[in-house]
N, C-alpha and C positions, 0 to 999 in steps of 0.2 A: 605435586604441582609441576606443570610444564612451563619452563621458562627458556625460550629459545634464544633470548638475548639479541643484541644488535648483529652479532656475527651470523646467527642462524637466519635472521631476517634478510641479511645481505645475500646469503647463499641461496635463499628461496627465490631470489630474483632470477636465478637460472631458469626457473619455470616460465618466466616472462620471456626470456631469451628463446626458449623452445617455441613459444607462440609466434615470436617474430620470425624465427627461421622457417617455420612452416608457412607463414604468410608469404615470405620471400620465395620459397620453393614453389608454391602454388600460384605465385603472382597475383595475390589477392589485393595488394596495395594497402594493407591495413597496418603496416609496421608503425607508422607515426601514431595512429590511433591507439594501438596496443600500448606503446610506450607512454603516451600521454595519459591513458586511462590508469596505468599502473602508478605513475608518479602522482597524479591527482588523487587517487584513492589513498595513497600513503600519506600525503600532505593533509588531506581532510581528516584522516583517522588520527594523525598526530595532534592536530588542533583540537579535535574532540576529546582525545585522551587527556590532554593538558587541562581542558575546561572541566572534564569530569573529575579529575583529581581534586579540583577546587570545590566542586559541588558535593562530592561524595565524602568530604571530610566529616568525621563523626560529630563535631560540634556545629556543623553548618545547619541553619534553619531549613526545615522541609519546604518552606515557601520558595526557596531557590529551585528546588526540583520541580515544583508546579510551574514555575516561570519557564523552566527549560521545556517542559511538556507543551506549554502554550506556544512557545516559539516553534516547536516542531509542527504543531497543528497549522500555524500560519504558513510556514514554509511549504508544507504538504499541499495546502489549499492553493497556494500560488503555483506550485508545480503542476497540479491538475489543470488549473486555468490556462497555463501556457501550452499545455498539450492538447487542449480542446478549445482554442480561441474563438471558434465560431459560435459557441453557446453563450448567450448573454447572462451576466451576473453569476457566472459559475463560481467565482471565488467565494462569495458569501454563502452560496448553497453548499459548497464543499466544506467550508468551515463549520457550518451547522451540522453537516453529516458526520464529520470527524468528532465534533463535540458530543453528538448523540451517542456515537459508538464508544467514546471515552467514558461517558457516564454509565452506560449499560455494562460494558465489559469490565472496565476497571472497578466499577461499583460492585460487581459480583465477586471479583477476585479479592478485593481488599475489604469490602463490606462484610462478606461472609468469612473473612479471615483465612482464605486459602493461602494467601501470601501476607506476610507482615508488611505493613505500610512503612517504608523508609525509602531513602534515595536510591539505594542499591537495587531495589525491586521496582519502584515506580518508573524510573527513567528507562531501563531496558524493556520492560513490558509495554510501556507506552510507545517506545520506538518500534517494537515488533508489530504492534497493532497498526500504527500509522504506515510504516513501510510496506507491510503486506497488503494494506487496503488501497494504497495509491493506484496500483496498476488496475485493479478491479474497478476503481472509481473512474479512471480515464476511459476504460473499455465501455462501461455502461453509459457514460455520458455521450460518447461518440456514437455508440450503437443506437441509442434512442433517437438521436438527431438524424442519423443515416436512415433508420427505418422510416421515419416520418417523411424524410426528403425523397427517398427512392420509391416509397409506396404512397405518395401523396394522393394519387387518384383513388386508391382503395380507401384511404382515410376519409377523403372528402365524400366518397360514395356512402360510407357509413353515416357521416354527418347528415347527408341529404336524406337519408332514410329515417332521420329523427333521433339518432343516438346522440347523447351528450359527448363532449370531448373526452371525458373519462372513459366512457364505454367504447368509443371509437378507438381510443389509444391502447386499450387494455392488452390485446394480443401482441402488439408490437413492443410494449413495455415489458411484457412477460418474456418475449424472445430475447430482448436485450439483457435482462437480468439473468437468464439462463446462460447466455454467452459469457457474461462476466464472472459468474460464480462457479461454473463447471470446472475450470482449471484448478481452483482452490479446493473444490470437493475431491477431484481426482488426486491432487497432491496429498490430501488428508488420508485418502484410502491407501495410498502407496507407501506412506511413511513407515519406516521400520523394515519393510520387506524389500523395497527397491533402493532406498537410500536412508542414511541417518541424518536427520536435520541438524542445523547448525547449533542450536541450543544444547541438544543432547550430546553432540560431539564435543562441544566446548566443555561441558560439565565432566564428561568422561576423561578428557585430556587434563582437566584440572584435578583429577583424582577422586571424583565423586563416585559412589557405588552405582553400578548400572541401573539397578531397580529404582533408586532415588532419581537418577537422571531421566528415566522413563516417565516417572510420575510428573516431573516438572515439564518435560517435553509434551506430554499429553495435554496438560493444562494450557500450555502455550499454543498448541494447535487448535484447541477449542476457542481460545482467545482470538486467534487469527480468523477462524471461520466465522465466529459470531460478529466480529468487527467488520469483516468484508460484507456479510449479509446486511448488516445495519447500514453501512455507508452506501452501498449500491442501491438499496431500497429507497433511502432518503433522496439520493441524487436522481434516480430514475423518475420518481414522482415529481421532484422539483423541476427537472428539465421538461417533463411533460407539461407542467403548468406554464412554463415560460414560452412554450411553442404554440400555445393556443391563446386567442384573445378571450376577453370576458364573455363575448357572445358566441363562443364555441367555434371560432374559425381558425384554421391552421395558418400560422404566419408564414411569410416568405422565408424559404430556407435555401440560400445560395450555397453553392459548392465552395469550399475553402480554396483560396489561391494556392496554386502548386508551389 
C-alpha cells in the first residue's frame, strides 16, 4: 500500500510551485489562479475524505451511500445548468439524463454482479459516471443550441418544406452529439497506450496486481462511455424539444450575454 503521509503531501506542493514559477517566467498572470486551485482542491478533497470516512464505515446503512449519489446528481445537474444558462429548464432535463444513465450503467454493473454493491463501490463508480459525463453534457447542450441559432435559416427552410421539427433538427442534433462524444471515444481508444487512467494508476499504487487493475479499469471505461452516450442523447433530445413550439416553430434564440 502507498501511504505518502502529510509530509509527502506537503512536499508534493513543490509541483504547484513549478507551475507558479513557469507562469511568472512566461508572464501568464495565472499565479493566483494556480495557488487558489491547488488550495481549493485540497480543502474540497479533505472535506470529502472526512465525509466518506463516515459513510464508508462497515456498519453504516447503504441508504447513506444512495443519498450521497443523489446529492452528486443534483450538484452535477446544477453545474451543467450554470454552464449553459441560455437553455430553459436545463436543470430538470440534466437531472433526468443523469438519472437515466445511473439506472442503465450502475444497473448493469451491480445488477449483473460485475461489482459487489456496497458503499466502497457504489460511491466511486457513481462519481466516475457523473464526473466524466458532465463535460459532455455541457458540450451537447450548448452545441444543439448554437447549431439551431447559427443555422436558423436552414432549419426554418426545412420546416417550410413540410418537415416536422424532429426531422428538421435531426442533422444538427447528430452533429452536436458527435462533437460531445468524440473526445470520450478518442480517450477510450488511447487508454493504456498513451496514458494510464486514474483508477488503474490508483489500484497499482495501492498494490493491486496489474491484470486485476486492468480488468477494473476496462469496466470503468465502459461505464464512462455508456453514461456519456446516455446523458448526451437524453439532453440533446430534450434541448431540441425545448427549442421548438408545439406547432413546430423554432423559438427565438438570443446570443448569451458576454
